[in-house]
C-alpha positions in Angstrom: 40.5 -256.9 64.8 37.8 -256.1 62.6 38.1 -255.7 59.0 36.4 -252.8 57.6 34.9 -252.8 54.1 35.6 -249.9 52.1 33.2 -249.5 49.0 35.0 -249.1 46.0 33.4 -245.9 45.1 35.2 -244.1 48.1 38.2 -245.3 47.0 37.9 -244.0 43.6 36.6 -240.5 45.2 39.8 -240.1 47.2 42.0 -240.7 44.2 40.2 -238.0 41.8 39.1 -235.3 43.8 42.4 -234.0 44.6 43.6 -234.1 41.1 41.2 -231.5 39.6 42.2 -229.3 42.6 46.1 -229.7 41.7 45.4 -228.7 37.9 43.2 -225.6 38.9 45.9 -224.5 41.1 48.3 -224.7 38.1 46.3 -222.6 35.5 47.6 -219.3 35.1 45.6 -216.6 36.7 43.7 -213.7 34.8 46.1 -211.4 36.1 49.0 -212.0 34.1 51.4 -209.0 32.7 50.6 -207.5 29.5 52.4 -205.6 27.3 51.8 -202.1 27.4 49.6 -200.5 24.3 52.1 -198.7 21.9 52.1 -196.4 18.8 54.4 -196.2 16.2 54.4 -193.2 14.3 56.5 -190.0 13.7 57.0 -187.0 16.0 54.6 -184.3 15.6 54.9 -181.5 18.1 55.8 -181.1 21.9 54.8 -178.5 24.4 58.8 -178.8 25.6 57.8 -180.1 28.8 55.4 -183.0 29.3 52.9 -183.3 26.4 54.0 -184.9 22.8 52.1 -185.9 19.8 52.6 -188.3 17.2 51.3 -188.9 13.8 50.5 -192.6 12.9 48.5 -194.6 10.2 45.4 -196.4 11.3 44.2 -198.5 8.2 44.2 -195.9 5.3 43.9 -192.7 7.4 46.5 -190.7 9.0 45.7 -189.9 13.0 47.3 -188.3 15.8 48.3 -189.3 19.2 48.7 -187.0 22.1 50.1 -188.0 25.4 51.5 -186.8 28.8 54.7 -188.0 30.3 54.2 -189.2 34.0 57.7 -187.7 34.9 60.9 -186.5 32.9 62.2 -189.3 30.5 65.6 -190.3 31.3 68.3 -191.3 28.7 70.4 -194.2 29.5 73.8 -193.4 30.3 76.5 -194.4 27.6 78.2 -196.6 29.7 77.4 -198.5 32.7 79.3 -196.4 34.9 77.5 -193.0 33.7 74.6 -190.9 34.9 71.3 -191.0 33.3 70.4 -187.5 31.4 67.1 -186.1 31.3 65.5 -186.0 27.9 64.8 -182.6 26.6 61.2 -183.2 24.4 62.0 -180.2 22.4 65.4 -181.7 21.3 63.3 -184.3 19.2 63.2 -183.3 15.4 60.0 -183.2 13.8 59.1 -186.2 11.9 61.4 -188.7 13.6 60.0 -192.1 13.7 59.3 -193.4 17.4 57.6 -195.5 19.2 55.4 -194.2 22.4 54.3 -197.1 25.3 51.5 -195.6 27.3 48.4 -196.4 29.3 44.9 -194.7 28.9 43.8 -193.4 32.2 40.2 -192.3 33.3 40.4 -189.1 35.2 38.6 -189.9 38.8 35.7 -187.6 39.6 35.8 -186.1 36.2 33.3 -188.4 33.9 33.0 -185.9 31.4 36.8 -185.2 30.6 38.0 -187.7 28.0 40.8 -190.4 29.1 44.5 -189.3 29.1 47.0 -191.2 27.4 49.8 -191.5 30.0 53.3 -192.1 28.4 55.4 -194.8 30.1 58.3 -194.9 27.8 59.4 -194.2 24.2 61.9 -195.3 21.8 63.7 -193.6 18.8 63.3 -196.4 15.7 65.5 -194.2 13.8 67.2 -190.8 14.3 69.0 -188.4 11.4 72.8 -188.5 11.1 74.5 -186.5 14.1 71.7 -186.7 16.0 72.3 -187.4 20.3 69.4 -189.6 20.6 69.8 -193.2 20.9 68.0 -195.1 18.3 66.4 -198.4 19.5 66.7 -198.0 23.1 63.7 -197.9 25.3 63.7 -194.4 27.4 61.8 -194.8 30.6 59.4 -191.8 31.4 58.1 -192.8 34.8 59.4 -193.1 38.4 59.2 -196.4 39.8 58.0 -196.6 43.6 
């Protein structure tokens, strides 16, 4: 049987080429989940249905965040066997410290309109004594698909 001579560089190429391809497959993709933006402030007002506003500090300035809930915010059940209850936005006391998680959406077909802040969830950081609102619990304000 005739003996084939394989150049050393060809052998070296077969060992090194697959390695970079394997490394590239292990790199994280650029579409990794990122946390939603949030605003930490004090409850300012609501329209009672879908819009609410918070007063927050940005450096030395005080600013207002206004957002709209996508769907009814649902309070978690008091026990695992219980049912979720809708949060009445008008039941939130003015000045309640809270955190709002949101996304900013540009309104399609309306470039002149400002972007809209869509509230995904909220959390009451502290509540006054006697309040029925849960402190420190994230309350979802969206419907999953």
